[in-house]
Structure formats: C-alpha cells, structure tokens
Backbone as CSV, one residue per row, in Angstrom:
resi,resn,N_x,N_y,N_z,CA_x,CA_y,CA_z,C_x,C_y,C_z
1,MET,-8.881,-15.951,30.466,-8.205,-16.855,29.528,-6.709,-16.970,29.769
2,SER,-6.144,-15.999,30.374,-4.588,-16.115,30.601,-4.110,-17.336,31.192
3,ASP,-5.029,-17.846,32.168,-4.512,-19.095,32.923,-4.574,-20.219,31.906
4,ALA,-5.452,-20.363,31.025,-5.493,-21.621,30.097,-4.471,-21.433,28.776
5,VAL,-4.068,-20.092,28.508,-3.362,-20.045,27.327,-1.818,-20.045,27.670
6,GLY,-0.849,-20.809,26.921,0.454,-20.904,27.179,1.222,-20.893,25.975
7,PRO,2.495,-20.737,26.114,3.207,-20.712,24.977,3.128,-22.084,24.018
8,GLY,2.986,-21.793,22.705,2.630,-22.990,21.742,1.194,-23.413,21.654
9,ASP,0.381,-22.625,22.370,-1.063,-22.829,22.093,-1.593,-22.244,20.750
10,LEU,-2.432,-22.772,20.082,-3.095,-22.097,19.002,-4.327,-21.183,19.467
11,VAL,-4.332,-19.982,18.941,-5.351,-19.183,19.189,-6.067,-18.656,17.791
12,LEU,-7.314,-18.467,17.796,-8.050,-17.875,16.637,-8.254,-16.458,16.873
13,CYS,-7.965,-15.754,15.803,-8.068,-14.166,15.765,-9.797,-14.048,15.485
14,VAL,-10.499,-13.418,16.557,-11.922,-13.195,16.405,-12.155,-11.543,16.413
15,ASN,-11.086,-10.901,16.378,-11.275,-9.367,16.436,-10.073,-8.667,15.823
16,ALA,-10.185,-8.316,14.541,-9.021,-7.595,13.906,-9.456,-6.147,13.746
17,ALA,-10.343,-5.690,14.462,-10.712,-4.215,14.678,-9.383,-3.321,14.829
18,PRO,-9.516,-2.008,14.436,-8.394,-1.202,14.777,-7.962,-1.386,16.128
19,ASN,-6.777,-1.016,16.331,-6.172,-0.723,17.630,-6.971,0.186,18.448
20,HIS,-7.467,-0.454,19.725,-8.421,0.215,20.457,-7.806,1.439,21.338
21,MET,-6.518,1.524,21.285,-5.950,2.724,21.916,-5.622,4.021,20.901
22,THR,-5.131,3.449,19.725,-4.621,4.423,18.798,-5.480,4.513,17.562
23,GLY,-6.338,3.668,17.333,-7.245,3.642,16.104,-6.554,3.119,14.817
24,GLU,-5.302,2.925,14.922,-4.485,2.329,13.718,-4.863,1.008,13.208
25,ALA,-4.801,0.750,12.069,-5.246,-0.675,11.612,-4.214,-1.756,12.102
26,VAL,-4.699,-3.037,12.424,-3.826,-3.998,13.015,-3.559,-4.923,11.765
27,PRO,-2.293,-5.667,11.780,-1.847,-6.698,10.891,-2.640,-7.956,11.013
28,LEU,-3.457,-8.144,11.890,-4.307,-9.447,12.237,-5.362,-9.516,11.307
29,ILE,-5.548,-10.760,11.055,-6.712,-11.372,10.088,-7.696,-12.137,10.899
30,ALA,-9.033,-11.753,10.753,-9.816,-12.401,11.554,-10.001,-13.724,10.928
31,GLY,-10.163,-14.807,11.738,-10.359,-16.132,11.238,-9.100,-16.797,11.077
32,GLU,-7.971,-16.267,11.201,-6.546,-16.829,11.100,-6.162,-17.575,12.372
33,THR,-5.410,-18.438,12.343,-4.976,-19.179,13.610,-3.470,-18.553,13.734
34,TYR,-2.977,-18.495,15.005,-1.720,-17.852,15.513,-1.161,-18.657,16.611
35,VAL,0.053,-18.845,16.656,0.752,-19.649,17.772,1.183,-18.727,18.618
36,VAL,0.857,-18.861,20.021,1.205,-18.148,21.094,2.577,-18.137,21.357
37,GLY,3.540,-17.153,21.437,4.975,-17.363,21.823,5.025,-17.145,23.182
38,ALA,4.508,-16.152,23.743,4.406,-15.859,25.259,3.258,-15.230,25.572
39,VAL,2.949,-15.406,27.049,1.745,-14.691,27.612,2.409,-13.743,28.644
40,MET,2.078,-12.439,28.505,2.402,-11.353,29.426,1.321,-10.845,30.282
41,GLU,1.326,-11.134,31.596,0.343,-10.727,32.634,0.525,-9.163,32.445
42,PHE,-0.767,-8.441,32.059,-0.846,-7.108,31.811,-2.168,-6.846,31.737
43,ALA,-2.622,-5.890,32.561,-3.961,-5.357,32.378,-4.174,-4.509,31.404
44,CYS,-4.752,-4.994,30.227,-4.924,-4.113,29.167,-5.919,-2.887,29.428
45,PRO,-5.487,-1.722,28.973,-6.258,-0.493,29.163,-7.784,-0.643,28.686
46,CYS,-8.095,-1.512,27.798,-9.426,-1.640,27.510,-10.337,-2.321,28.563
47,GLY,-9.665,-2.832,29.439,-10.361,-3.489,30.729,-10.969,-4.714,30.407
48,ARG,-10.705,-5.412,29.382,-11.315,-6.634,28.884,-10.361,-7.852,29.193
49,SER,-9.235,-7.528,29.382,-8.283,-8.582,29.339,-7.167,-8.664,30.686
50,ASP,-6.723,-9.567,31.123,-5.429,-9.217,32.144,-4.255,-9.762,31.671
51,ALA,-4.036,-9.950,30.234,-2.901,-10.317,29.586,-2.671,-9.965,28.073
52,LEU,-1.462,-9.905,27.729,-1.141,-9.729,26.294,-0.541,-11.127,25.867
53,LEU,-0.795,-11.330,24.308,-0.402,-12.445,23.894,0.841,-12.076,22.848
54,ASP,1.874,-12.598,22.832,2.866,-12.351,21.712,2.693,-13.528,20.774
55,ILE,2.462,-13.130,19.386,2.171,-14.327,18.504,3.136,-13.963,17.531
56,GLY,4.085,-13.211,17.682,5.352,-12.982,16.628,4.885,-11.895,15.511
57,ILE,3.734,-11.105,15.689,3.518,-10.002,14.899,3.496,-8.876,15.669
58,ASP,4.318,-7.940,15.497,4.473,-6.737,16.135,4.952,-7.055,17.476
59,PHE,4.284,-6.305,18.666,4.788,-6.683,20.027,3.902,-7.607,20.699
60,ALA,2.831,-7.174,21.011,1.839,-8.137,21.531,0.477,-7.586,21.609
61,TRP,-0.537,-8.562,21.786,-2.099,-8.144,21.452,-2.796,-8.555,22.808
62,CYS,-3.877,-7.640,22.870,-4.834,-7.891,23.947,-5.456,-9.296,23.545
63,GLN,-5.507,-9.989,24.670,-5.947,-11.580,24.538,-7.398,-11.522,24.234
64,SER,-8.338,-10.342,24.317,-9.465,-10.334,24.113,-9.936,-10.602,22.351
65,ARG,-8.829,-10.283,21.743,-8.862,-10.435,20.343,-8.884,-11.947,19.892
66,PHE,-8.539,-12.815,20.854,-8.390,-14.200,20.316,-9.237,-15.049,21.301
67,ARG,-9.475,-16.360,20.734,-10.076,-17.461,21.306,-9.064,-18.579,21.200
68,LEU,-9.118,-19.395,22.424,-8.127,-20.361,22.430,-8.874,-21.716,21.664
69,LEU,-7.931,-22.229,20.869,-8.330,-23.381,19.983,-8.045,-24.562,20.985
70,PRO,-8.988,-25.710,20.789,-8.642,-26.956,21.525,-7.374,-27.682,21.099
71,LYS,-6.513,-28.125,21.803,-5.302,-28.916,21.547,-5.787,-30.007,20.503
72,PRO,-5.054,-30.244,19.565,-5.278,-31.460,18.737,-5.105,-32.755,19.286
73,LYS,-6.145,-33.675,19.066,-5.822,-34.980,19.833,-4.875,-35.724,18.896
74,PHE,-4.276,-36.647,19.786,-3.396,-37.630,19.069,-4.151,-38.477,18.378
75,LYS,-3.695,-38.729,17.059,-4.415,-39.678,16.364,-3.348,-40.869,15.867
76,ALA,-3.542,-42.039,16.502,-2.635,-43.247,16.228,-2.769,-43.623,14.943
77,GLU,-1.714,-43.855,14.060,-1.720,-44.414,12.846,-1.837,-45.893,13.064
78,PRO,-2.748,-46.450,12.078,-3.031,-48.010,12.486,-1.697,-48.695,11.777
79,LYS,-1.274,-49.699,12.531,-0.035,-50.414,12.223,-0.231,-51.087,10.847
80,ALA,0.714,-51.154,10.326,0.884,-51.725,8.877,0.446,-53.272,9.263
81,GLN,-0.339,-53.725,8.468,-0.527,-55.270,8.594,0.472,-55.956,7.763
82,GLU,0.870,-57.120,8.385,1.865,-57.961,7.605,1.128,-58.665,6.587
83,ILE,1.857,-58.453,5.440,1.367,-59.018,4.155,1.607,-60.634,4.271
84,SER,0.460,-61.471,4.101,0.881,-62.929,4.094,1.453,-63.433,2.726
85,LYS,2.255,-64.255,2.740,2.990,-64.848,1.665,2.312,-65.983,1.330
86,PRO,2.293,-66.433,0.077,1.818,-67.696,-0.293,2.689,-68.683,0.215
87,LYS,2.088,-69.719,0.610,2.958,-70.886,1.200,3.559,-71.549,0.062
88,GLU,4.874,-71.962,0.051,5.592,-72.715,-1.059,5.262,-74.283,-0.979
89,LYS,5.016,-74.818,-2.046,4.889,-76.234,-2.070,6.221,-76.991,-2.432
90,VAL,6.487,-77.988,-1.706,7.684,-78.618,-1.934,7.531,-79.704,-2.830
C-alpha cells in the first residue's frame, strides 16, 4: 500500500487494537478517517507492512492499521442560469 499512499491522502482506521509491540492502548479510533502527513519507508516489526504513516497523532503508525480511501471526485457545480427578464413594452 505504501506505493499508493502519499501525503494528503485520506485513510480509514480499520485496526485500533493495542500497540502490537508494547501492548499499550493507541489513540486511534476504528472507523475514523485521518489525513496522511508523511509516509516513511520502514519494515514494521509486525511483518505486515513496509511503511509507517504519520497522521499527526503521536509519531507514526503501521500502515496495516489503515485502508486507503478513494480520492473524492470533482463535482462541478451547475452554472447559474441567467434569469430572463420580462420584455418592456414601449
């Protein structure tokens, strides 16, 4: 996933289990979305990922805790239609 994820991307937290190295609780919330600040190439000791994601909470998190969300599609706003004026009679 690290090739597909980049700074500014939205990711969904799918795993808010305790830290898999220390067993301590994590401040992440399953089902919440986070914005990726940076992707750091690093083989996580859990063996499930090749990068850590910096989402602005603590230091960085194993990318296996997240799923990349699709980029929002551009939605063009319809142009305001010109209001027709009644013709004046002379």
